[in-house]
The first five atom37 places (N, CA, C, CB, O) and aatype in JSON, in Angstrom:
{
  "aatype": [12, 2, 9, 0, 0, 5, 9, 10, 9, 0, 19, 19, 0, 10, 10, 8, 10, 18, 13, 10, 0, 10, 6, 12, 13, 13, 17, 3, 5, 14, 10, 7, 1, 11, 19, 13, 2, 10, 16, 14, 6, 13, 0, 0, 0, 15, 11, 11, 10, 0, 0, 2, 5, 7, 10, 18, 2, 7, 13, 10, 0, 0, 7, 10, 9, 17, 15, 10, 9, 10, 7, 7, 1, 6, 7, 13, 8, 19, 0, 9, 13, 13, 10, 0, 4, 19, 9, 19, 0, 7, 9, 18, 7, 0, 10, 16, 19, 2, 11, 1, 9, 13, 13, 13, 5, 0, 10, 14, 0, 10, 19, 0, 10, 0, 19, 10, 8, 9, 1],
  "atom_mask": [
    [1, 1, 1, 1, 1],
    [1, 1, 1, 1, 1],
    [1, 1, 1, 1, 1],
    [1, 1, 1, 1, 1],
    [1, 1, 1, 1, 1],
    [1, 1, 1, 1, 1],
    [1, 1, 1, 1, 1],
    [1, 1, 1, 1, 1],
    [1, 1, 1, 1, 1],
    [1, 1, 1, 1, 1],
    [1, 1, 1, 1, 1],
    [1, 1, 1, 1, 1],
    [1, 1, 1, 1, 1],
    [1, 1, 1, 1, 1],
    [1, 1, 1, 1, 1],
    [1, 1, 1, 1, 1],
    [1, 1, 1, 1, 1],
    [1, 1, 1, 1, 1],
    [1, 1, 1, 1, 1],
    [1, 1, 1, 1, 1],
    [1, 1, 1, 1, 1],
    [1, 1, 1, 1, 1],
    [1, 1, 1, 1, 1],
    [1, 1, 1, 1, 1],
    [1, 1, 1, 1, 1],
    [1, 1, 1, 1, 1],
    [1, 1, 1, 1, 1],
    [1, 1, 1, 1, 1],
    [1, 1, 1, 1, 1],
    [1, 1, 1, 1, 1],
    [1, 1, 1, 1, 1],
    [1, 1, 1, 0, 1],
    [1, 1, 1, 1, 1],
    [1, 1, 1, 1, 1],
    [1, 1, 1, 1, 1],
    [1, 1, 1, 1, 1],
    [1, 1, 1, 1, 1],
    [1, 1, 1, 1, 1],
    [1, 1, 1, 1, 1],
    [1, 1, 1, 1, 1],
    [1, 1, 1, 1, 1],
    [1, 1, 1, 1, 1],
    [1, 1, 1, 1, 1],
    [1, 1, 1, 1, 1],
    [1, 1, 1, 1, 1],
    [1, 1, 1, 1, 1],
    [1, 1, 1, 1, 1],
    [1, 1, 1, 1, 1],
    [1, 1, 1, 1, 1],
    [1, 1, 1, 1, 1],
    [1, 1, 1, 1, 1],
    [1, 1, 1, 1, 1],
    [1, 1, 1, 1, 1],
    [1, 1, 1, 0, 1],
    [1, 1, 1, 1, 1],
    [1, 1, 1, 1, 1],
    [1, 1, 1, 1, 1],
    [1, 1, 1, 0, 1],
    [1, 1, 1, 1, 1],
    [1, 1, 1, 1, 1],
    [1, 1, 1, 1, 1],
    [1, 1, 1, 1, 1],
    [1, 1, 1, 0, 1],
    [1, 1, 1, 1, 1],
    [1, 1, 1, 1, 1],
    [1, 1, 1, 1, 1],
    [1, 1, 1, 1, 1],
    [1, 1, 1, 1, 1],
    [1, 1, 1, 1, 1],
    [1, 1, 1, 1, 1],
    [1, 1, 1, 0, 1],
    [1, 1, 1, 0, 1],
    [1, 1, 1, 1, 1],
    [1, 1, 1, 1, 1],
    [1, 1, 1, 0, 1],
    [1, 1, 1, 1, 1],
    [1, 1, 1, 1, 1],
    [1, 1, 1, 1, 1],
    [1, 1, 1, 1, 1],
    [1, 1, 1, 1, 1],
    [1, 1, 1, 1, 1],
    [1, 1, 1, 1, 1],
    [1, 1, 1, 1, 1],
    [1, 1, 1, 1, 1],
    [1, 1, 1, 1, 1],
    [1, 1, 1, 1, 1],
    [1, 1, 1, 1, 1],
    [1, 1, 1, 1, 1],
    [1, 1, 1, 1, 1],
    [1, 1, 1, 0, 1],
    [1, 1, 1, 1, 1],
    [1, 1, 1, 1, 1],
    [1, 1, 1, 0, 1],
    [1, 1, 1, 1, 1],
    [1, 1, 1, 1, 1],
    [1, 1, 1, 1, 1],
    [1, 1, 1, 1, 1],
    [1, 1, 1, 1, 1],
    [1, 1, 1, 1, 1],
    [1, 1, 1, 1, 1],
    [1, 1, 1, 1, 1],
    [1, 1, 1, 1, 1],
    [1, 1, 1, 1, 1],
    [1, 1, 1, 1, 1],
    [1, 1, 1, 1, 1],
    [1, 1, 1, 1, 1],
    [1, 1, 1, 1, 1],
    [1, 1, 1, 1, 1],
    [1, 1, 1, 1, 1],
    [1, 1, 1, 1, 1],
    [1, 1, 1, 1, 1],
    [1, 1, 1, 1, 1],
    [1, 1, 1, 1, 1],
    [1, 1, 1, 1, 1],
    [1, 1, 1, 1, 1],
    [1, 1, 1, 1, 1],
    [1, 1, 1, 1, 1],
    [1, 1, 1, 1, 1],
    [1, 1, 1, 1, 1]
  ],
  "atom_positions": [
    [[-85.34, -180.8, -69.32], [-84.85, -181.94, -70.1], [-85.13, -183.22, -69.32], [-83.33, -181.8, -70.43], [-84.93, -183.27, -68.11]],
    [[-85.57, -184.24, -70.03], [-85.81, -185.5, -69.37], [-84.48, -186.24, -69.16], [-86.79, -186.36, -70.19], [-83.49, -185.94, -69.82]],
    [[-84.47, -187.19, -68.25], [-83.24, -187.87, -67.85], [-82.64, -188.67, -69.01], [-83.52, -188.8, -66.67], [-81.42, -188.73, -69.15]],
    [[-83.48, -189.27, -69.84], [-82.96, -190.02, -71.0], [-82.21, -189.09, -71.95], [-84.11, -190.74, -71.75], [-81.15, -189.45, -72.46]],
    [[-82.76, -187.91, -72.19], [-82.1, -186.93, -73.05], [-80.78, -186.49, -72.44], [-83.01, -185.72, -73.3], [-79.78, -186.36, -73.15]],
    [[-80.77, -186.26, -71.15], [-79.53, -185.84, -70.47], [-78.45, -186.91, -70.61], [-79.81, -185.56, -68.98], [-77.29, -186.59, -70.84]],
    [[-78.83, -188.16, -70.46], [-77.87, -189.26, -70.6], [-77.33, -189.31, -72.03], [-78.52, -190.62, -70.22], [-76.12, -189.45, -72.24]],
    [[-78.22, -189.2, -73.01], [-77.78, -189.25, -74.4], [-76.92, -188.05, -74.78], [-79.0, -189.32, -75.33], [-75.95, -188.2, -75.52]],
    [[-77.25, -186.89, -74.27], [-76.42, -185.71, -74.52], [-75.04, -185.91, -73.9], [-77.09, -184.43, -73.93], [-74.03, -185.56, -74.51]],
    [[-75.0, -186.48, -72.71], [-73.71, -186.76, -72.07], [-72.9, -187.76, -72.88], [-73.93, -187.29, -70.64], [-71.68, -187.62, -72.99]],
    [[-73.56, -188.76, -73.45], [-72.86, -189.74, -74.29], [-72.27, -189.05, -75.52], [-73.83, -190.87, -74.73], [-71.12, -189.31, -75.88]],
    [[-73.04, -188.18, -76.16], [-72.54, -187.46, -77.34], [-71.36, -186.57, -76.94], [-73.68, -186.6, -77.99], [-70.38, -186.49, -77.67]],
    [[-71.46, -185.91, -75.8], [-70.35, -185.08, -75.32], [-69.11, -185.93, -75.06], [-70.76, -184.32, -74.03], [-68.01, -185.54, -75.44]],
    [[-69.28, -187.09, -74.43], [-68.14, -187.97, -74.18], [-67.52, -188.48, -75.48], [-68.58, -189.16, -73.31], [-66.3, -188.59, -75.58]],
    [[-68.35, -188.79, -76.46], [-67.83, -189.18, -77.76], [-66.94, -188.09, -78.34], [-68.98, -189.51, -78.73], [-65.87, -188.36, -78.89]],
    [[-67.39, -186.84, -78.22], [-66.61, -185.74, -78.78], [-65.34, -185.46, -77.98], [-67.46, -184.49, -78.85], [-64.35, -184.98, -78.54]],
    [[-65.35, -185.74, -76.7], [-64.1, -185.65, -75.94], [-63.14, -186.74, -76.38], [-64.38, -185.76, -74.42], [-61.93, -186.53, -76.44]],
    [[-63.67, -187.91, -76.69], [-62.86, -189.01, -77.23], [-62.27, -188.62, -78.59], [-63.7, -190.3, -77.36], [-61.09, -188.84, -78.85]],
    [[-63.1, -188.03, -79.45], [-62.61, -187.57, -80.76], [-61.52, -186.52, -80.58], [-63.77, -187.0, -81.62], [-60.51, -186.53, -81.28]],
    [[-61.73, -185.6, -79.61], [-60.72, -184.59, -79.31], [-59.39, -185.25, -78.97], [-61.19, -183.68, -78.15], [-58.35, -184.89, -79.52]],
    [[-59.43, -186.21, -78.06], [-58.2, -186.88, -77.63], [-57.53, -187.6, -78.8], [-58.5, -187.88, -76.51], [-56.32, -187.5, -78.98]],
    [[-58.32, -188.32, -79.59], [-57.75, -189.03, -80.74], [-57.09, -188.08, -81.72], [-58.84, -189.83, -81.45], [-55.98, -188.34, -82.2]],
    [[-57.76, -186.98, -82.02], [-57.27, -186.08, -83.06], [-56.17, -185.14, -82.57], [-58.41, -185.27, -83.61], [-55.28, -184.78, -83.33]],
    [[-56.23, -184.74, -81.3], [-55.23, -183.8, -80.8], [-53.98, -184.48, -80.25], [-55.84, -182.93, -79.73], [-52.88, -183.95, -80.38]],
    [[-54.15, -185.63, -79.63], [-53.04, -186.24, -78.89], [-52.58, -187.59, -79.42], [-53.43, -186.38, -77.48], [-51.43, -187.97, -79.21]],
    [[-53.46, -188.32, -80.11], [-53.11, -189.68, -80.53], [-53.12, -189.88, -82.04], [-54.06, -190.65, -79.9], [-52.97, -191.01, -82.51]],
    [[-53.29, -188.82, -82.81], [-53.4, -188.9, -84.27], [-52.25, -189.69, -84.89], [-53.45, -187.51, -84.86], [-52.47, -190.57, -85.73]],
    [[-51.04, -189.37, -84.49], [-49.87, -190.03, -85.08], [-49.32, -191.16, -84.22], [-48.79, -189.02, -85.34], [-48.22, -191.65, -84.46]],
    [[-50.09, -191.55, -83.21], [-49.72, -192.67, -82.34], [-50.44, -193.93, -82.83], [-50.09, -192.36, -80.84], [-51.37, -193.84, -83.63]],
    [[-50.02, -195.1, -82.36], [-50.65, -196.35, -82.83], [-52.18, -196.36, -82.71], [-50.09, -197.52, -82.06], [-52.86, -196.83, -83.62]],
    [[-52.73, -195.85, -81.6], [-54.19, -195.85, -81.44], [-54.87, -195.0, -82.5], [-54.57, -195.33, -80.04], [-55.81, -195.46, -83.16]],
    [[-54.4, -193.78, -82.68], [-55.0, -192.89, -83.68], [-54.87, -193.43, -85.09], [0.0, 0.0, 0.0], [-55.82, -193.39, -85.88]],
    [[-53.68, -193.95, -85.41], [-53.49, -194.5, -86.75], [-54.39, -195.7, -86.98], [-52.02, -194.91, -86.96], [-54.88, -195.9, -88.09]],
    [[-54.61, -196.5, -85.94], [-55.48, -197.67, -86.09], [-56.95, -197.25, -86.26], [-55.34, -198.6, -84.86], [-57.64, -197.74, -87.15]],
    [[-57.41, -196.34, -85.41], [-58.81, -195.9, -85.47], [-59.13, -195.26, -86.82], [-59.11, -194.9, -84.35], [-60.19, -195.52, -87.4]],
    [[-58.21, -194.43, -87.32], [-58.46, -193.7, -88.56], [-57.83, -194.37, -89.78], [-57.95, -192.29, -88.44], [-57.91, -193.84, -90.89]],
    [[-57.2, -195.52, -89.58], [-56.58, -196.28, -90.67], [-55.58, -195.41, -91.46], [-57.66, -196.83, -91.62], [-55.7, -195.24, -92.67]],
    [[-54.61, -194.87, -90.74], [-53.65, -193.95, -91.32], [-52.27, -194.58, -91.44], [-53.57, -192.68, -90.48], [-51.86, -195.4, -90.61]],
    [[-51.56, -194.19, -92.46], [-50.15, -194.57, -92.55], [-49.37, -193.63, -91.63], [-49.63, -194.49, -94.04], [-49.81, -192.51, -91.37]],
    [[-48.23, -194.06, -91.14], [-47.41, -193.17, -90.31], [-47.06, -191.86, -91.02], [-46.14, -193.88, -89.87], [-47.02, -190.8, -90.4]],
    [[-46.8, -191.95, -92.32], [-46.42, -190.77, -93.09], [-47.58, -189.76, -93.17], [-45.98, -191.17, -94.5], [-47.4, -188.56, -92.94]],
    [[-48.77, -190.28, -93.49], [-49.93, -189.38, -93.58], [-50.26, -188.78, -92.22], [-51.15, -190.14, -94.14], [-50.56, -187.59, -92.12]],
    [[-50.19, -189.6, -91.18], [-50.49, -189.11, -89.83], [-49.53, -187.99, -89.44], [-50.41, -190.25, -88.81], [-49.95, -186.98, -88.86]],
    [[-48.27, -188.15, -89.74], [-47.28, -187.11, -89.41], [-47.54, -185.84, -90.22], [-45.86, -187.62, -89.67], [-47.45, -184.73, -89.68]],
    [[-47.85, -186.0, -91.49], [-48.06, -184.85, -92.36], [-49.34, -184.08, -92.02], [-48.1, -185.29, -93.8], [-49.4, -182.87, -92.25]],
    [[-50.35, -184.75, -91.49], [-51.65, -184.12, -91.24], [-51.92, -183.87, -89.76], [-52.75, -184.98, -91.8], [-53.04, -183.54, -89.38]],
    [[-50.9, -184.01, -88.93], [-51.07, -183.91, -87.47], [-51.66, -182.56, -87.04], [-49.72, -184.12, -86.78], [-52.55, -182.52, -86.19]],
    [[-51.18, -181.46, -87.61], [-51.68, -180.14, -87.21], [-53.14, -179.94, -87.65], [-50.81, -179.04, -87.81], [-53.92, -179.34, -86.92]],
    [[-53.49, -180.44, -88.82], [-54.88, -180.34, -89.26], [-55.8, -181.14, -88.34], [-55.03, -180.83, -90.71], [-56.89, -180.68, -87.99]],
    [[-55.36, -182.33, -87.95], [-56.16, -183.17, -87.06], [-56.33, -182.51, -85.7], [-55.51, -184.55, -86.91], [-57.41, -182.58, -85.1]],
    [[-55.27, -181.89, -85.2], [-55.37, -181.21, -83.9], [-56.4, -180.09, -83.95], [-53.99, -180.66, -83.48], [-57.15, -179.9, -83.0]],
    [[-56.43, -179.35, -85.05], [-57.42, -178.3, -85.22], [-58.83, -178.9, -85.22], [-57.17, -177.52, -86.53], [-59.73, -178.36, -84.59]],
    [[-59.0, -179.99, -85.91], [-60.29, -180.68, -85.96], [-60.68, -181.17, -84.57], [-60.24, -181.87, -86.94], [-61.84, -181.08, -84.18]],
    [[-59.71, -181.68, -83.83], [-59.98, -182.13, -82.47], [-60.44, -181.01, -81.57], [0.0, 0.0, 0.0], [-61.31, -181.2, -80.72]],
    [[-59.85, -179.83, -81.75], [-60.25, -178.68, -80.96], [-61.72, -178.35, -81.19], [-59.36, -177.46, -81.3], [-62.44, -178.04, -80.24]],
    [[-62.16, -178.41, -82.43], [-63.57, -178.16, -82.73], [-64.48, -179.21, -82.07], [-63.8, -178.16, -84.24], [-65.57, -178.88, -81.6]],
    [[-64.03, -180.44, -82.03], [-64.81, -181.46, -81.33], [-64.89, -181.15, -79.85], [-64.2, -182.86, -81.54], [-65.9, -181.42, -79.2]],
    [[-63.84, -180.58, -79.31], [-63.86, -180.17, -77.91], [-64.87, -179.06, -77.66], [0.0, 0.0, 0.0], [-65.55, -179.05, -76.63]],
    [[-64.98, -178.12, -78.61], [-65.98, -177.06, -78.47], [-67.39, -177.63, -78.49], [-65.82, -176.03, -79.59], [-68.26, -177.18, -77.74]],
    [[-67.63, -178.62, -79.34], [-68.95, -179.26, -79.38], [-69.25, -179.94, -78.04], [-69.02, -180.3, -80.53], [-70.35, -179.82, -77.5]],
    [[-68.27, -180.65, -77.51], [-68.44, -181.31, -76.21], [-68.72, -180.27, -75.12], [-67.19, -182.14, -75.84], [-69.6, -180.46, -74.29]],
    [[-67.96, -179.17, -75.14], [-68.15, -178.13, -74.13], [-69.55, -177.55, -74.19], [-67.12, -177.01, -74.31], [-70.17, -177.3, -73.15]],
    [[-70.06, -177.33, -75.39], [-71.41, -176.8, -75.53], [-72.46, -177.76, -75.01], [0.0, 0.0, 0.0], [-73.43, -177.35, -74.37]],
    [[-72.27, -179.04, -75.27], [-73.24, -180.03, -74.77], [-73.17, -180.14, -73.25], [-72.97, -181.41, -75.41], [-74.21, -180.26, -72.6]],
    [[-71.98, -180.09, -72.7], [-71.84, -180.11, -71.23], [-72.46, -178.85, -70.64], [-70.34, -180.23, -70.82], [-73.12, -178.92, -69.6]],
    [[-72.25, -177.73, -71.28], [-72.87, -176.47, -70.84], [-74.39, -176.6, -70.8], [-72.46, -175.31, -71.78], [-75.03, -176.13, -69.87]],
    [[-74.97, -177.25, -71.82], [-76.42, -177.43, -71.84], [-76.9, -178.25, -70.65], [-76.86, -178.1, -73.14], [-77.97, -177.98, -70.1]],
    [[-76.11, -179.24, -70.26], [-76.48, -180.07, -69.11], [-76.36, -179.29, -67.81], [-75.6, -181.33, -69.04], [-77.19, -179.45, -66.91]],
    [[-75.35, -178.45, -67.7], [-75.17, -177.64, -66.49], [-76.29, -176.62, -66.36], [-73.8, -176.92, -66.52], [-76.82, -176.42, -65.27]],
    [[-76.65, -175.99, -67.47], [-77.74, -175.01, -67.45], [-79.07, -175.65, -67.07], [-77.87, -174.32, -68.81], [-79.82, -175.14, -66.24]],
    [[-79.34, -176.79, -67.7], [-80.62, -177.46, -67.48], [-81.79, -176.58, -67.88], [0.0, 0.0, 0.0], [-81.61, -175.51, -68.46]],
    [[-82.98, -177.03, -67.56], [-84.19, -176.25, -67.82], [-84.34, -175.81, -69.26], [0.0, 0.0, 0.0], [-83.82, -176.44, -70.18]],
    [[-85.08, -174.72, -69.43], [-85.38, -174.2, -70.76], [-84.12, -173.7, -71.48], [-86.4, -173.07, -70.66], [-83.96, -173.92, -72.68]],
    [[-83.22, -173.04, -70.72], [-81.99, -172.52, -71.33], [-81.13, -173.67, -71.83], [-81.21, -171.67, -70.32], [-80.63, -173.62, -72.95]],
    [[-80.97, -174.7, -71.01], [-80.18, -175.85, -71.41], [-80.79, -176.58, -72.59], [0.0, 0.0, 0.0], [-80.07, -177.1, -73.45]],
    [[-82.1, -176.62, -72.64], [-82.81, -177.24, -73.75], [-82.42, -176.59, -75.07], [-84.34, -177.15, -73.54], [-82.11, -177.28, -76.04]],
    [[-82.44, -175.26, -75.1], [-82.12, -174.53, -76.33], [-80.65, -174.64, -76.7], [-82.51, -173.06, -76.18], [-80.3, -174.76, -77.88]],
    [[-79.78, -174.62, -75.71], [-78.35, -174.78, -75.97], [-78.09, -176.19, -76.51], [-77.51, -174.53, -74.68], [-77.29, -176.36, -77.43]],
    [[-78.76, -177.18, -75.94], [-78.6, -178.56, -76.41], [-79.04, -178.7, -77.86], [-79.4, -179.53, -75.51], [-78.37, -179.36, -78.66]],
    [[-80.16, -178.09, -78.21], [-80.64, -178.16, -79.59], [-79.58, -177.6, -80.54], [-81.97, -177.37, -79.75], [-79.27, -178.21, -81.56]],
    [[-79.03, -176.44, -80.2], [-78.02, -175.82, -81.07], [-76.8, -176.72, -81.24], [-77.6, -174.46, -80.5], [-76.37, -176.97, -82.37]],
    [[-76.24, -177.21, -80.14], [-75.01, -178.0, -80.25], [-75.26, -179.38, -80.85], [-74.37, -178.14, -78.89], [-74.4, -179.9, -81.57]],
    [[-76.4, -179.99, -80.57], [-76.72, -181.26, -81.23], [-76.88, -181.05, -82.73], [-78.01, -181.88, -80.63], [-76.44, -181.88, -83.52]],
    [[-77.51, -179.95, -83.12], [-77.65, -179.65, -84.56], [-76.27, -179.46, -85.2], [-78.51, -178.37, -84.76], [-76.05, -179.91, -86.32]],
    [[-75.36, -178.8, -84.5], [-73.99, -178.64, -85.03], [-73.32, -180.0, -85.21], [-73.14, -177.75, -84.07], [-72.67, -180.24, -86.23]],
    [[-73.48, -180.88, -84.25], [-72.91, -182.23, -84.34], [-73.51, -182.98, -85.52], [-73.14, -183.01, -83.03], [-72.8, -183.65, -86.26]],
    [[-74.81, -182.87, -85.69], [-75.49, -183.57, -86.79], [-74.98, -183.07, -88.14], [-77.02, -183.37, -86.69], [-74.68, -183.87, -89.02]],
    [[-74.9, -181.77, -88.3], [-74.41, -181.2, -89.56], [-72.97, -181.65, -89.82], [-74.49, -179.65, -89.54], [-72.64, -182.06, -90.93]],
    [[-72.12, -181.58, -88.8], [-70.73, -182.01, -88.96], [-70.65, -183.49, -89.31], [-69.93, -181.73, -87.67], [-69.84, -183.89, -90.15]],
    [[-71.49, -184.31, -88.68], [-71.5, -185.74, -88.96], [-71.97, -186.07, -90.36], [0.0, 0.0, 0.0], [-71.4, -186.94, -91.02]],
    [[-72.98, -185.38, -90.82], [-73.48, -185.61, -92.18], [-72.43, -185.15, -93.2], [-74.82, -184.85, -92.42], [-72.17, -185.85, -94.18]],
    [[-71.84, -183.99, -92.96], [-70.81, -183.5, -93.87], [-69.62, -184.47, -93.91], [-70.33, -182.09, -93.43], [-69.11, -184.79, -94.99]],
    [[-69.19, -184.92, -92.76], [-68.09, -185.88, -92.71], [-68.43, -187.18, -93.42], [0.0, 0.0, 0.0], [-67.58, -187.76, -94.1]],
    [[-69.65, -187.63, -93.27], [-70.07, -188.87, -93.94], [-70.08, -188.71, -95.46], [-71.46, -189.29, -93.46], [-69.74, -189.64, -96.19]],
    [[-70.48, -187.53, -95.91], [-70.53, -187.28, -97.36], [-69.16, -187.04, -97.98], [-71.42, -186.1, -97.63], [-68.95, -187.35, -99.15]],
    [[-68.25, -186.48, -97.21], [-66.96, -186.06, -97.78], [-65.77, -186.91, -97.39], [-66.69, -184.67, -97.39], [-64.75, -186.91, -98.08]],
    [[-65.88, -187.66, -96.28], [-64.71, -188.41, -95.79], [-64.99, -189.91, -95.73], [-64.31, -187.9, -94.4], [-64.34, -190.7, -96.41]],
    [[-65.98, -190.29, -94.91], [-66.25, -191.71, -94.69], [-67.68, -191.86, -94.18], [-65.23, -192.34, -93.68], [-68.09, -191.18, -93.24]],
    [[-68.44, -192.74, -94.81], [-69.84, -192.94, -94.42], [-70.01, -193.37, -92.97], [-70.48, -193.97, -95.32], [-71.05, -193.11, -92.36]],
    [[-69.01, -194.02, -92.41], [-69.09, -194.46, -91.0], [-69.24, -193.29, -90.04], [-67.85, -195.26, -90.63], [-69.77, -193.46, -88.94]],
    [[-68.78, -192.12, -90.43], [-68.88, -190.94, -89.56], [-70.33, -190.66, -89.19], [-68.25, -189.7, -90.24], [-70.62, -190.22, -88.08]],
    [[-71.23, -190.92, -90.12], [-72.65, -190.71, -89.83], [-73.07, -191.52, -88.6], [-73.52, -191.11, -91.04], [-73.78, -191.0, -87.74]],
    [[-72.64, -192.75, -88.52], [-73.07, -193.64, -87.44], [-72.41, -193.33, -86.1], [-72.78, -195.07, -87.81], [-73.0, -193.58, -85.05]],
    [[-71.19, -192.79, -86.13], [-70.48, -192.5, -84.89], [-70.69, -191.07, -84.4], [-69.02, -192.74, -85.09], [-70.48, -190.79, -83.22]],
    [[-71.11, -190.17, -85.29], [-71.25, -188.78, -84.89], [-72.69, -188.29, -85.06], [-70.31, -187.9, -85.7], [-73.31, -187.86, -84.09]],
    [[-73.23, -188.35, -86.26], [-74.55, -187.77, -86.51], [-75.68, -188.58, -85.87], [-74.78, -187.66, -88.0], [-76.57, -188.0, -85.26]],
    [[-75.65, -189.89, -86.01], [-76.76, -190.7, -85.5], [-76.95, -190.59, -83.99], [-76.53, -192.15, -85.86], [-78.09, -190.4, -83.56]],
    [[-75.9, -190.69, -83.17], [-76.13, -190.5, -81.72], [-76.72, -189.13, -81.4], [-74.83, -190.67, -80.96], [-77.57, -189.01, -80.51]],
    [[-76.29, -188.09, -82.12], [-76.84, -186.75, -81.89], [-78.29, -186.67, -82.34], [-76.0, -185.69, -82.61], [-79.11, -186.01, -81.69]],
    [[-78.61, -187.32, -83.46], [-80.01, -187.35, -83.92], [-80.92, -188.03, -82.9], [-80.11, -188.08, -85.28], [-82.02, -187.55, -82.63]],
    [[-80.45, -189.14, -82.34], [-81.24, -189.84, -81.32], [-81.41, -188.96, -80.09], [-80.56, -191.18, -80.93], [-82.51, -188.84, -79.56]],
    [[-80.32, -188.32, -79.65], [-80.4, -187.43, -78.49], [-81.36, -186.28, -78.75], [-79.01, -186.88, -78.13], [-82.14, -185.91, -77.88]],
    [[-81.32, -185.71, -79.95], [-82.22, -184.61, -80.29], [-83.67, -185.07, -80.3], [-81.86, -184.01, -81.67], [-84.56, -184.36, -79.83]],
    [[-83.93, -186.25, -80.82], [-85.3, -186.78, -80.83], [-85.79, -187.0, -79.4], [-85.37, -188.11, -81.63], [-86.91, -186.62, -79.06]],
    [[-84.97, -187.61, -78.57], [-85.37, -187.9, -77.18], [-85.53, -186.6, -76.39], [-84.33, -188.82, -76.5], [-86.36, -186.52, -75.48]],
    [[-84.73, -185.61, -76.72], [-84.83, -184.3, -76.07], [-86.22, -183.7, -76.24], [-83.77, -183.35, -76.62], [-86.69, -182.96, -75.38]],
    [[-86.87, -184.01, -77.35], [-88.19, -183.44, -77.64], [-89.35, -184.26, -77.08], [-88.36, -183.28, -79.11], [-90.51, -183.87, -77.23]],
    [[-89.05, -185.38, -76.45], [-90.1, -186.18, -75.81], [-90.4, -185.57, -74.44], [-89.66, -187.7, -75.67], [-89.5, -185.33, -73.64]],
    [[-91.63, -185.34, -74.21], [-92.04, -184.72, -72.93], [-92.64, -185.76, -72.04], [-93.03, -183.56, -73.14], [-93.05, -185.46, -70.92]]
  ]
}
C-alpha cells in the first residue's frame, strides 16, 4: 500500500471511531444531539439502537486498522473489503436517512479506495 492510501485509510478509520463515540456514548448528550439534530426525547428513545449502530462503526474501524497493521498484499485485500463495506453503508445511509452521510462516510472511503489502487 502506498503512503497516501495508508493515510486516507487511517482517516476513514478515525472517522468511524468518532462515529462510534458519538453513537455509543454521546447520542443523548448535547454533542450527539447537536451533530445528529435530535430532540432529547428522540435521543433517549433511540439510544440503544444508536449504540448498536456505533458498535458496527467500530467494527469497520477495526477492520481498516487491521489492514494497516497487516500491510502488504494481505492488508491491501483487507482494506478493499472494509472500504467497500464503508462505501455501501454510506450510500445506504445517504439514500435512507440523510444525503450528507454520503459526504462524511462514503466519499472519504471512495477516495481512499481509489488511491489504494494507484501504484
